[in-house]
C-alpha positions as CSV (number, residue, x, y, z in Angstrom):
1,L,118.5,25.3,73.5
2,A,121.8,27.1,73.6
3,S,123.7,23.8,73.4
4,V,121.6,22.7,70.4
5,R,122.1,26.0,68.6
6,G,125.8,26.0,69.3
7,Y,126.5,22.5,68.1
8,A,124.2,23.0,65.1
9,E,126.2,26.1,64.2
10,L,129.4,24.2,64.6
11,M,128.2,21.6,62.2
12,R,127.1,24.3,59.7
13,R,130.5,25.9,59.9
14,G,132.3,22.8,58.8
15,A,132.3,20.1,61.5
16,A,130.3,18.0,59.2
17,A,133.4,17.7,57.0
18,D,135.1,15.9,59.9
19,P,133.2,12.7,60.6
20,E,134.4,12.4,64.2
21,A,133.6,16.0,65.0
22,A,130.2,15.7,63.3
23,A,129.4,12.6,65.3
24,Q,130.4,14.3,68.5
25,A,128.3,17.3,67.7
26,A,125.3,15.2,66.7
27,A,125.6,13.2,70.0
28,R,125.6,16.4,72.0
29,I,122.6,17.8,70.2
30,E,120.8,14.5,70.8
31,A,121.7,14.6,74.5
32,A,120.6,18.2,74.9
33,A,117.3,17.5,73.1
34,S,116.7,14.5,75.4
35,R,117.2,16.7,78.5
36,M,114.8,19.3,77.0
37,G,112.3,16.6,76.3
38,L,112.5,15.4,80.0
39,L,112.1,19.0,81.2
40,V,109.0,19.5,79.0
41,E,107.5,16.3,80.2
42,D,108.0,17.3,83.8
43,L,106.5,20.8,83.2
44,L,103.5,19.2,81.5
45,L,103.0,16.8,84.4
46,L,103.1,19.7,86.8
47,A,100.6,21.7,84.7
48,S,98.3,18.7,84.6
49,L,98.4,18.3,88.4
50,D,97.9,22.0,88.8
51,E,94.7,21.8,86.8
52,E,93.6,18.9,89.0
53,R,93.1,16.6,86.1
54,P,91.8,13.2,87.4
55,L,94.4,10.5,88.2
56,S,93.8,6.8,87.9
57,Q,92.1,5.4,91.0
58,D,93.5,1.9,91.2
59,R,93.9,-0.3,94.3
60,L,97.6,-1.0,94.6
61,E,100.1,-2.3,97.1
62,L,102.9,0.1,98.0
63,A,105.5,-2.6,98.7
64,P,106.0,-3.9,95.2
65,L,105.8,-0.4,93.7
66,V,108.6,0.8,96.0
67,T,110.7,-2.4,95.5
68,E,110.5,-2.0,91.7
69,A,111.5,1.7,91.9
70,V,114.5,0.8,94.1
71,A,115.6,-1.9,91.7
72,E,115.3,0.5,88.7
73,V,117.3,3.3,90.3
74,S,119.9,1.0,91.7
75,T,121.0,0.1,88.2
76,T,121.8,3.7,87.5
77,A,124.0,4.1,90.6
78,P,125.7,0.9,91.5
79,D,128.2,2.9,93.6
80,H,125.4,3.5,96.2
81,V,124.0,0.9,98.6
82,W,120.3,0.5,97.9
83,A,117.6,-1.2,100.0
84,A,113.8,-1.5,100.2
85,D,112.4,-2.0,103.7
86,V,108.9,-3.1,103.0
87,P,106.4,-5.2,104.9
88,D,105.1,-8.4,103.5
89,G,101.9,-10.4,103.6
90,L,98.8,-8.9,105.1
91,S,100.7,-5.9,106.6
92,T,101.5,-4.5,103.1
93,P,99.8,-1.1,102.8
94,T,97.2,-0.8,100.0
95,V,96.3,2.5,98.6
96,I,94.0,3.9,96.0
97,G,95.9,5.9,93.4
98,D,97.7,6.3,90.1
99,A,100.4,3.6,90.0
100,S,102.5,5.3,87.4
101,R,102.4,8.7,89.1
102,L,103.2,7.2,92.5
103,H,106.0,5.2,91.0
104,Q,107.4,8.4,89.4
105,A,107.2,10.1,92.8
106,V,109.2,7.3,94.5
107,T,111.7,7.2,91.7
108,N,112.2,11.0,91.9
109,L,112.9,10.7,95.7
110,L,115.5,7.9,95.0
111,A,117.0,9.8,92.1
112,N,117.4,12.9,94.3
113,A,119.3,10.8,96.9
114,R,121.4,9.3,94.1
115,S,122.3,12.8,92.6
116,H,123.1,14.6,95.8
117,T,125.0,12.0,97.9
118,P,128.5,10.6,97.4
119,P,129.4,7.1,96.3
120,G,129.0,4.6,99.1
121,T,125.9,6.3,100.5
122,H,123.2,3.9,101.9
123,V,119.8,4.7,100.5
124,T,116.7,3.0,101.9
125,A,113.1,3.3,100.8
126,V,110.8,2.4,103.7
127,V,107.1,1.6,103.4
128,G,104.9,1.8,106.5
129,R,101.4,2.3,107.8
130,D,100.0,4.3,110.8
131,G,96.4,3.3,111.1
132,D,94.7,4.3,107.9
133,L,97.7,6.3,106.7
134,A,100.2,4.7,104.4
135,W,103.6,6.3,103.8
136,V,106.9,6.0,102.0
137,E,110.1,7.4,103.3
138,V,113.5,7.6,101.6
139,R,116.4,7.8,104.0
140,D,120.1,8.1,103.3
141,D,123.2,8.6,105.3
142,G,124.5,11.3,103.0
143,P,125.4,14.9,104.0
144,G,121.8,16.1,104.0
145,F,120.2,19.2,102.6
146,P,122.0,22.5,103.0
147,E,120.2,24.5,105.7
148,D,119.4,27.4,103.3
149,L,117.8,25.0,100.8
150,L,115.7,23.0,103.2
151,P,112.8,25.5,103.5
152,R,112.4,25.7,99.7
153,A,113.5,22.2,98.6
154,T,110.1,21.4,97.2
155,E,109.7,24.6,95.2
156,R,109.9,24.4,91.4
157,F,113.4,25.0,90.1
158,A,115.0,24.8,93.5
159,R,118.5,23.6,93.1
160,G,120.9,23.1,95.9
161,D,124.2,22.8,94.0
162,Y,124.6,25.8,91.8
163,S,128.0,24.6,90.6
164,R,126.3,21.7,88.8
165,S,125.8,22.2,85.1
166,R,122.4,21.6,83.5
167,A,124.0,18.6,81.9
168,T,124.8,16.9,85.2
169,G,122.4,18.5,87.6
170,G,118.7,18.3,87.7
171,S,116.1,20.8,86.6
172,G,115.0,21.5,90.1
173,L,111.6,19.9,89.5
174,G,112.1,16.5,91.0
175,L,110.8,17.2,94.6
176,A,108.2,19.7,93.2
177,I,106.7,16.8,91.2
178,V,106.8,14.5,94.3
179,K,105.0,17.1,96.3
180,A,102.4,17.7,93.5
181,V,101.8,13.9,93.2
182,A,101.5,13.4,96.9
183,E,99.0,16.3,97.2
184,A,97.0,15.0,94.2
185,H,96.6,11.8,96.2
186,G,95.5,13.6,99.4
187,G,99.0,13.3,101.0
188,T,101.9,15.5,101.9
189,L,105.6,15.6,101.3
190,T,108.0,16.4,104.2
191,V,111.7,17.0,103.6
192,A,114.1,17.0,106.5
193,N,117.6,16.2,107.6
194,A,118.1,13.5,110.2
195,A,118.2,14.7,113.8
196,E,121.8,15.2,114.9
197,G,123.1,13.4,117.9
């Protein structure tokens, strides 16, 4: 809101007389409004999940859902190395759930890896099954979570890199949404660094 107000005031004070300055201010207002819109959507989703509103209960295969999410996120970060490690054929886990919410959860996990790892990082989304339990795991060979962030990484508004601006960093809701979606489907979210050694 501060960005929108600041650029709107800049336009009111005369930037509109300079077409280039006006276009730049309008573009920044639009970008800030877009970020605010995404934040509001995330907050509404969390509120909906908090109220335990019913989710779709469709039978779906996890492998295509995860493969599609990896393909989508890979277009936004071609400087990372992306892979989907999914079973095929009869071994593909099938779950009952809300496809759009599960897709969003996987996308959030991948986006988190994209945002908090350096270029060249390998990110792999793995789909598996242990008996009746189906799972998705996102692994990367990046630096891992800071130790002080790890215990609260799934809390709302938890942000690990305080030097990031709101324009380049996230809102701190990504993993909270993943956790809420997982729990709404009777699952859990575990966040951990790879074991050293």
